[in-house]
C-alpha positions in Angstrom: 32.7 -90.6 122.0 29.5 -92.2 123.4 26.8 -89.6 124.2 25.3 -89.7 127.6 21.7 -88.8 127.6 19.0 -87.7 129.9 15.7 -88.2 128.0 16.3 -86.9 124.5 18.7 -84.1 125.7 22.7 -84.8 125.5 24.4 -84.1 128.9 27.9 -85.3 128.5 29.9 -87.9 126.5 32.4 -90.6 127.5 35.5 -91.8 125.7 35.2 -95.1 124.3 38.8 -95.3 122.9 42.0 -93.2 123.5 41.6 -89.6 122.6 44.0 -87.6 120.9 43.8 -84.1 122.4 40.9 -81.8 124.2 40.8 -79.3 121.6 42.0 -79.1 117.7 41.0 -76.1 115.9 41.8 -72.6 114.7 42.1 -69.4 116.6 42.3 -66.4 114.2 43.2 -68.4 111.4 46.0 -70.2 113.3 45.8 -73.8 114.0 46.0 -74.9 117.5 46.0 -78.1 119.5 46.2 -78.6 123.2 45.1 -81.0 126.0 44.2 -79.9 129.4 45.9 -81.4 132.2 45.8 -81.4 135.9 49.3 -80.5 137.8 49.9 -80.7 141.6 52.5 -77.8 141.5 51.7 -74.3 140.1 55.1 -73.5 138.7 55.8 -76.9 137.1 54.3 -79.5 134.6 55.9 -82.7 134.0 55.9 -84.1 130.4 55.2 -87.3 132.0 51.7 -86.5 132.3 51.3 -86.4 128.4 50.5 -89.9 127.2 52.8 -91.0 124.5 50.3 -91.3 121.8 49.4 -87.6 122.6 53.1 -86.6 122.5 53.5 -88.1 119.2 50.2 -86.1 117.9 51.7 -83.1 119.2 55.0 -83.6 117.6 53.3 -84.5 114.0 51.0 -81.4 114.6 53.9 -78.9 115.2 56.0 -80.6 112.2 53.1 -80.2 109.7 51.2 -77.2 111.3 47.9 -78.0 109.7 44.6 -79.6 110.4 
């Protein structure tokens, strides 16, 4: 990530390369990882919205269940 600054203050960040997921961390001691995606329909989420490198990461994350 490349920080975007306004003077000395960092106001945002821009991706320089492919990113894995939006969040990787712990919740109440349970490791979780997810990516936020937009969907046109409220009741359906096509898996084609997930990039291949993200799907591979999610599958490995689930398989190993660790950070």
